[in-house]
N, C-alpha and C positions, 0 to 999 in steps of 0.2 A: 833640346833634351830637357833643359830645366822646366820649360813650359809644359812638356809632356808629363813630367813627374808631378808638377803642380796639379794638373788636371786629374791625374790618377789619385793623388792625395785627397782632393776634393771629392772625387767619386767614392773612394773607400770610406771617407769620413761621413758622407751622406748615407752611404749604405749602412754604416754602423749606427747612425742615428735612426734610420728606418727600422733596423733590427731591434734597437732599444725600445723604440716607440711600439713596434709590434709586440714585443715581449711584455711591455707594460700593459697593453690592451688585453693580451691573453691572461696576464696575471689578474687584472681587474675583473675580467669576465668570470673568473672562478673564485673570487673573494666573497666572503659572507657580507651581505648588505647590512649596514647598521640600521637598527630598528628601534622604535620607541617602546615596543612591547614584544613579548615572546611570540605573539600571534596577532596579525593585523587583517582586517577585512577590507577587501578591494571589490568594488562594484563597477563593472564596465558596461555602460549602457550601449545598446545597439547603435552602430554608426559612428562610434567614437574613433577619431583618427589616431594614428600612432603617437603623435605629439601630445594629444589629449590624454592618452593612456599613461604616458610617462609622467605627466603632471598629476594624474589621479594616484599613481603609485607614491609620488612624493607627498601628496595631501593625506594619504592613508597613514603616513607615519614612517615611511621608509626614508632614511636620511641619504638621499642620492640626488645628484644634480640631474634634473629632468631633461636638460638639453643633451647631456652625455648619454643618458639612457635612451633618449629618442634616437640619437645617431646610431646607437647599437642596434636598435630595432631596424632602422633603415639599412645599415650596412649588412645586416644578417640576411637581407632579402626576404624576410618573413613578416615585415611590418603590416602587410595587407592580410595576413592570415590570422591575426590576433582576433580571438572570439569574445563576443560579449558574454557576460555572466557574473556570478558571484564567486569570488576567490578568497582563499585563506593563504596569506603569506606567512610562513613560519620562520622563526629565527634559524639561521643557517642557510637561507636561500641566497643564491648568487644571481647576478644579472643573467647568466646563461640559463640557470634552472628556472628563473622567473619567466623568461621569454618562452621556454619550452612549455611551462604550465599554461601560459596564455594562448599559445598557438594550438595546443592539444585540447584546450577547453577543459582542463582538470579542475572543475568547479568544486567548491567546498560544499559537500552534500551532507545532509542529515537524513534520518530515516524515521518513519513511524510505522508501527505494525498494527494492522486491523485483524483481530482474532476471529477464527471460525466460531459461530454461535453467538457473537455479540449482537446486541440490538443497535438500532440507529442512535439511540441515546448514548450508549457506550462509545460508539464511533465518534460522536461529537465531543464527548468528554476527552477522549484520547487526542483528538486533533487540537483541542483547546490547550492541552498540556504539552504538546509537541514542541521541541526546542527550535526557536527561531522561525516558527511558522506563523505567518500573519493571519490572525483570526478574523478574516473577512466575513465569515458567517455568524460572528458573535451577535446575539440579539435577534437574528433572523428566525422567523417561524419555519417549521419544516417545509411547508408548502411553497414558501418563497425560495428556499434553497433549491428545491426540485425545479422550480420555474427557471431560476438563473442558470442551472446546469443543463437545461434543455429537456426536462421531463415534466412539463407542467401537468398538474392534475393527477400525478402518479404518487402513490404512497411511497415513502423512502425506505420502509423496512425491507431488508433483504436485497436491496438493489445494488449493493456495493460488494465487490469481491474481496474476501479476506486474504491479505497478503502483506508483504513489507514494501512500502513505497518510499523511494528516496526523493529528496527535493533540495533545491538550492536555498541558501539562507534568504529569508525574507519572502519566500514564495507564499502564495495564498493557499489557505486550507481548501478553498473552493477548487483549486487546480488538482489537489490530491483527490477530492471527491469525484471530480470528473474522470480522472484516470481509473479510479476504483469502479465507477459506474460502467465505463467502457469495457473494463476487464470482465465484469459480471455479464454484460451483454454478450461478449465474445464466448465466455465459457458456457453460458446457458445455451447459446446457439449451437455450439459444438455438441453439448450433451443431448439437446433435443434432436439433433440429426442422427443420434445413435439410439433413439428410443426403441423399445421392443414393439413389435408389430401389433401385439395384443394389449397394449397399455390402455387403461381406461382414462388416462389423462387426455384432455382435449386441446391443450395448448402449452406452449413453453411457460406461460405464466403459472398454470396449474403445477407444472413440474417444479418451478421455483418454490411455490408454497409447500408442496410435499417434501421437497429437499430440506426446507427449513425445519419441518417437523422431525425428519430423520436426524438432522444435525443435533437438535436439542434432546432427542430421546436416546441417542447413542452414547454409551459409556465406553464400549470397547469397539475399536475401529472395524474389526472383522464382522461385527454384528450389523453393520449398516445395510447390506443387501437384504438380510433377513427381516429387519425392522421395516424396510421399504416394502418387502414382500407382504408382511402382515397388513400394512395400510392399503396396499394395492388390492389385496383380497377383499378387504372390508369395503373399499370403494366399489368394487365389482358387485358385491352383494347388497349394497345400499345400507350397510351397517354404519353406525356412528363410529368415528375414529377413536374417541375417548382418549385423547392425548392430554395428559396433565400439563405439560409445558404450554400448550395452546391456551388452556384455561387460565393459567398463571399470567400469560401475556395479556389476556383480555382484562384481568383484574388491575393491571397497571400498578399504581402507587398503593392501591388498597391491599395488595398482597403483603402479608407480614411474615412470610416464611413458612407458614403452616396452611396447607390446602385442606379446607374443611368441606364437609358434605354439602353445606349450604352454598359453597362456592361452585360446586359441580352442578348445582340445581339453578344457579342464577344465570339466566340466558344472556348471551352477548354474541356478536359476530365471530368470536373466537372460541366459544364454548362448544367443543366437539362432543360433549355429553348431552347437550340439548338439541344439537343440529346435526343432520347428516351432511356428508360431503366435506370438502376442504374448508378451512377457516377463510375469513375474508381477505387476508393478506398473508405474506410470509411473516413469521414471528421472530426471525433472526437471519443472520448472514450464513448461508450454507457454503461449505467449501466444495472443491471439485469432486471429492469422493462421494459426498452426499448428493450432488447433482446427478452423478452417474448412477448411483444406487436408485434414485427416484425414477429414472427413465428406464433402468434395466435391473429391476429387483430380482431377488432370488426366487426361483420356482419352489414354492413351499405350500403345504396345506395349512400352515399356522394361521390362526386368527387372533391369537393373544400372545402377549409377552409380559414378563415381570422381571424386575431387577433382582439379581441374585445377591447384591450387596458388595460384590467385588468389581463392579464396573460392567460385568457381562449380563446377559439376559437369558431367561429361560423361556422357550417358545412352546406353545401348545396349540393343538388343532381343534380342541373343543373346550367348552366351559368347564366340564368336570376336571379335565387335566389341569386347566388353568387354576381352578380353585385349590387343587392340591399343591400346585407350585406356589400360590400366594400363601397358603398355610405354612409351607416349608420355609420360604425365603423371607416373607414379610411378617408373619405372625409367630414364627419360631415353633410351630407345632410339628 
């Protein structure tokens, strides 16, 4: 009898110890990790084993025993599901929430926005100022950037789709450019597949150039199809497009904010007052609406348009009507 009671006492004592141990583990898993700063960066290279990840967490500034953290990874059964990436560990994180972040790949992401109508120069400036984005393209000439991202010999203007792109800390600006380039290729392909059967445009490249003109000429979004319609009509008739933004683009750094008559008379591959047809390249990044307007313009007799001063445009079918509109909206007569 006494022996049986002793065994039971040992059993219950051991069971109690296990319960205390399990409780301690559960308590620890949900406790805030001590950290050397409110926010710490953790970079997990591809192929890092769970033991190495635990040590990287400690090295990043989390005051935790890496052996204990490693065994938590192991015992959870998720140690092989930890994903490589750049993470941000914030104060208030627990071992449980940390593992969840690593398994789900909740990387610390930043974002950069490329705006419709921007030139490639503006795109490069935005990327150079983007937070924690590695400036791999710094100092590279444009042609070399295009070669590196897989478009050798192609002018960069208009080749990147305006959108907001997220990236992990330390990512290369070249990776953002590649994604923006692929996005433009995809959107242009979709737009070109929807082109009007009677379009005078001969290729997706010409559609991209026309879309860039529409983007820069449009002050009111609803005017895009009409502006595209005017340019399309002029292309059909062999008329000069006479687009001021195209001339300004061709002037480059020489443009001082005031477009003069002599500028309109100075020939360049982008001067649509001296040359018929489309300019040599796009002049900016068109958005999806401008791409669609270029390939499916409004059916209109208009050949002219002039800004009203409120962002919208006045459209005219002949020069007489256009001159009256210019006098009314531009000359105040």
